[in-house]
C-alpha positions in Angstrom: 4.3 -3.1 -6.2 1.2 -2.0 -8.0 -2.1 -2.3 -6.2 -3.5 -4.9 -8.7 -0.4 -7.1 -8.3 -0.6 -6.9 -4.4 -4.3 -7.8 -4.5 -3.6 -10.8 -6.9 -0.9 -12.1 -4.6 -3.1 -11.7 -1.5 -6.0 -13.5 -3.1 -3.7 -16.3 -4.3 -2.4 -16.8 -0.7 -5.9 -16.6 0.8 -7.2 -19.1 -1.7 -4.3 -21.4 -0.9 -5.1 -21.2 2.8 -8.9 -21.0 2.7 -10.0 -22.4 -0.6 -11.3 -21.0 -3.9 -14.1 -18.9 -2.4 -11.5 -16.7 -0.8 -10.7 -15.4 -4.3 -14.1 -13.6 -4.3 -14.0 -11.1 -1.4 -16.8 -8.6 -0.9 -14.1 -5.9 -0.9 -10.5 -5.2 -0.2 -9.1 -2.5 2.0 -5.6 -1.7 0.9 -3.4 0.6 2.9 0.3 1.3 2.3 1.4 2.3 5.8 4.6 4.0 4.7 2.5 6.7 3.0 0.4 7.4 6.1 1.4 10.8 7.6 1.1 9.8 11.2 2.6 6.3 11.2 5.4 6.6 8.6 5.3 2.8 8.2 5.5 0.1 10.8 7.8 1.6 13.4 7.5 1.0 17.1 6.7 4.0 19.3 8.5 2.3 22.2 11.7 4.0 23.3 15.0 2.0 23.5 14.9 -0.3 26.5 11.1 -0.4 26.8 10.7 -3.9 25.6 13.5 -5.3 27.6 12.4 -3.5 30.8 8.6 -3.8 30.5 8.1 -6.5 27.9 6.9 -9.2 30.4 4.3 -6.7 31.8 3.1 -5.9 28.3 2.2 -9.5 27.8 0.8 -10.3 31.3 -2.9 -11.2 31.6 -5.0 -8.9 33.6 -7.6 -11.2 35.2 -9.4 -12.9 32.3 -8.2 -10.3 29.8 -5.3 -11.4 27.6 -3.6 -8.7 25.6 -1.7 -9.1 22.4 -0.2 -6.8 19.8 3.0 -6.1 17.8 4.6 -4.4 20.8 3.9 -7.4 23.0 5.7 -9.8 20.7 8.7 -11.8 21.9 10.0 -11.9 18.4 9.6 -9.5 15.5 8.6 -6.6 17.7 6.5 -4.0 15.9 6.1 -6.2 12.9 3.0 -7.9 11.5 4.7 -11.3 12.2 5.2 -10.3 15.8 1.6 -9.2 16.1 0.4 -12.6 14.8 2.7 -14.5 17.1 1.6 -12.4 20.1 -2.0 -13.1 19.2 -1.4 -16.8 19.0 0.4 -16.8 22.3 -2.4 -14.8 24.0 -5.1 -17.1 22.5 -3.1 -20.2 23.8 -2.8 -18.6 27.2 -6.6 -17.7 27.3 -7.5 -21.3 26.3 -5.1 -22.7 28.9 -6.8 -20.5 31.6 -10.3 -21.9 30.8 
């Protein structure tokens, strides 16, 4: 998808969620991860079996520190959706611990 089209869709969705002022960002940082030489897209670096063996430990709080990320997701591992879900779960756990 061309950059201008991606930006237009993104601004439409932000405006729908946050209101019309979201259509006027100070700037946009656009990165197509599949073209990055060291990431080659959104692919997990975890070896087969890592998540099923260590997944619970990857999400466990360490004292008051709650960790979240795409590799700590219970669904959509290594995907943006998984990262958001893991962040929401960590935030809920941190709030519950207060």
